[in-house]
Residue, then its C-alpha position, 0 to 999 in steps of 0.5 A: m085750674g078747675k074747682k076739683f083740682d083746687s080742692y086737692r091742693s087745698l087739702d080737702y081730703p084727710v091724711p090717711e093713717t098709713s102711707l105706701t112706701w118704697n124703702l130701699y134695703g139693699v142692691g137691686l129692684e128686689s130690695m125695693g119695698r117688700k116682695g115687689a110691693p110698697e109697704a104700708l107704714p104709719v104716717l107720723e105727726p111732725g115734730d116742732d121742727q118738721l113738716l108733714v108733706r104729701i108727695d104729689s109726683v115723682g120723676v124717675c131718673f137714671s141716677d136712681i138706677k145708679v143707687l139701685k146698682q151700687g146700694s150702700a157703695h154709692p158715694k152718697l150713701y157712705n157705706r151705711d147698712l141699708t138693711v138697718e137704715p134704709t133709704r128711698l129713691g125719688h129726688e125729682v119731687s113735687l109735694t104739698i105741705v100738710k102739717v107744720g111743726k110749731n117752730l116752723q109755722g111762721a115760715y111755712q103753711a099747710g097747702q103750700r106747694m113745693a119742689v125739692q132741690p135735692d142737691i143738698y150739702q150740710n157742713g160741706m158734705s153731700t146729703a142729697y135727697g133721694y140718696t142720703i136722705p130718703g126721697g119721694l117714692v112714698q105717699y107722705h113723709l116728714i121733712g126736717k132740718e135735713v132739708l130745711e137747714t142746709d149750707a144753701g138754706p132751705c131746699l124747698l122751692p115754692v112753685a108757681e100756682d098754675m104749674g102742674y105736679a109733673e111739671s113741678s117734679l121736672l124742675e129738677p132734671w130741667g134745672c140740671v139742663m139749665g145749669a149746663y148753660t150757666q157759669r159754673r167755672r171760677l173765672t178770676p184768680k182766687e184771692g188768698g189762693t195758691l198761684w203757680i206760674i210756669g214759663q219757658p227757660g230763657d223767655t224774656t216776654a214782657f207780660t203785663c197784668s191789668l188785674a190786681l191779684k192777691p194770692s197768698l202763695i206764688v210759685l214761679t217756675d222758669v218765668p221771665p223777669s216781667i213775671k217776677q216784677l208782677a209777683q212782687q207787686w201782688g204780694g204774698r209769699i213767693v217761692e221759686k222752683n226752676g228746672l222742674s220736670a213733670a215727675d216733680y209736679q206731684a211732690l211740689s203740689q204735696e209740699l205746697t198745697q198738701g195735695a189739694g192742687f193749685d187754685d190757679m195756674m198760668l202757663l206762659n208760651p206753652v209748647s209741649a202738649a204733654a207738659v200742659g197735660e201733666a201740669a193740669k193734673f194739679i189744678a185744685r177743684r174749681g181751679s183755673c188754668n190760664l194759657v197764654g201764648t201765640k203758637p199752637l201746642d205740638g199736639l192734643v192735650q190729655v185732659d181729665l174729662g171727669r174733672l171738667h164735669y165734676d170739679y169745674v176746672a176752667f181752662v182760659g187763655t189769651s194770645g196777648l200780653d195781658l194775663a188778665a185778658s183771659y179772665g171774666a165772663a165777657r171772654n168766657r161764655c157758657e150759653m149757646r151761640a145765638g144763630g149758630t149751630t149746636v150739635f147734641v151727642g146722645a140726644g135720644g135719652p130723656m136728658g138729651q131730649m131736654h137739651v134739644q128742646r131747650a135749644l129749639e125754644l130758646p129765644d136767640g138760640p141756635q139756628v141749626v140743631i144737629a141731634t145724634e143718636v145710635s138708635d133709629d127708633r129714638l131718632e124717629t121719636l126725636k123727629e116726632m117730638f121736635a120737627p114741628l117745634a123746630a118749624k114753629h120756631g124757624r129752626t133747622l133740625y138735622l138728625f144723624n145716626p153714626n151707626s147706620n149712616a154711610e157718611r162719617f159724623h165728622d164729615f156730616v157736621m162739616r158738610v152742614t156747616q160748610g166746613q166751619g164746624a159747630d159753634d157748640v157741642v153738647v155731649s150727654v153720653p158718658v163716653a170719653g171717645l164721644m167727648e173727644e169726637g165732639d171736640t173734633v167737630m167744633k169751631a176753633d172758637g166753639m164750646l164743648v159742654l160735657f153734660a154727662g159725667v165720666p169718673n175723675g181720672t178719665y182722660g181724653a185728647v182735646d185741642l187746648s191750643r184753641v183756648y188761647l188762640a181762638n177763645a174755645q170753651y170747655t165746660g162741664t156741669s154736675g147737679l143744680t142749684m135753687d136758682d137753676q130750678s127757679l130759672v126753669m119755672e120763670r121760663r115756663v111761666a113766660g111761655t118760653l119753655s114747656p117742661g111737660r113736653s118731656v113726660a112720656a109715661i105716667g103711673g100710680i104708686e104701685t108702679a114705682a119699681e116697674a117705672i125704674q125698670s122701664v128707665m133701665d130698659g129705655r122703654y119710653p122716649g122721655k120721662v116717667v112720672v109716678f103719682p103716689q096719691i093715685r092707686d091702680l094706674p098701670l104704667t101708661s105711655l102718653k100714646e096709650l092714654a087715648e085707649r086707657l084714659p080718653e078723657v085725659a088724652a083729650k087734654l094733652g097739648e100739641d104733639l101729645m104734650w103733658t099739660p096741667e089740664a090733662e093732669e087735672v082730669l087725671i086727678e078728678t078721675l083717679w085720685e082717691k079719698p084716703s080710707k083705712d081699707r085702701s091704705 
């Protein structure tokens, strides 16, 4: 970085007396700030357990829109009165520590650059930054125990020195994408948990289990003698409940788990898809359902797609006799198949674009990428963004609009894959029908990733027979961890991922409301980044930079990619020294 850029990082410029702030006081954009503009509120001195931070950049996310539309009814706001206790949007944040409270001076230093990990829990309760905790659409604010003392420890991540501000903000959305391909499911039976095993009346199959299980409660329903013997070996309380119908399942769950559901299930030689679907309703959060059998079910299973995404319910299985063969990471993959074919449903939005980019840049990633989108304009953008990248990495990229193509989506995928289906299907659209359709174009041993969340209780029909007959995978992901953000940074530093490619438009602090509106409208083909320390910069697409800020445009990378070098020139040109009259 140049000398000027380094001077901003080393806090050469003084802290102003006031900070422009976009507080949220209710529902809708009209409730952001005051009369459509940010407020100038005092910059406070940090307490002993606080940090004063400067917000350097903020990415705008569709999740911000959900908060705007729901206001205090949003699940993470817990019905609080925003007129009395406002929140503030902005959870994709890069910041610099300006002042350090007395009790934190050994752990933090002025000048440290950080990214926020906003998916915060305290005592098991979600208190996310940018939701429950006021977020980053502000120039300066205080951070204390609400971010530094969480169930996962401090939720600030030091960023690599050569990363720009925008790239650092995008560690959050990119971390969510990265997290979609890390194992979120629990793949072994829970020690001390509740286990329900459902067999078939009269079955005498000699099942074994090479894994020593340690449940606290084992419920047996119509199981063969071999399972009863295993249960005796495992220990724990054994309860037999035979001859149950689906109508009895809820009462059983309430009686034995207080309605929380069973930590683990085993369904032995299942026959009825309807029965499997009914039993699956009573899997606990992060629970597993082990399907063991040799014959396909009599149809598709109605599965709660919301729980696959939000509750990390795991469906595992085997066609052998060893119950333990279903479990473990070796049998249950979560990464795209090397050299395979991956379909991305809803690839035109910012997050869908990130999935496509990751696949194309991924070492040992898929050889063939199929990106679907219902907008021809977005497909053209995908072509502009990623056709050169695919060629650079020797991958084949297909683009498909199911609304304007005479060929059916299913037929297109089967033609491209010579009738085999895709190895992996990633759905970034919160529509159950598209998730079901994704299942139909998947190989028998493929993986369906539900990146977009639909509400719990949203059901879709999928072919769970393939879980135990062919080792199919059904996964979902919600939120991210510090490790996910760290992995993005590692790959950025290693040169195998370019987060800046996601930036489509930039703006100054006054544009925050307009930036959110632009995301609502789908105005830009990628991420919109606000620089709170910059005044009077209109919302500007990267394509417009050549006309508005040619000196910045000259530093963009290949395919108009945002770079730290372009950001450096932007800061040299527009980042102003604070003064009383400007703030």
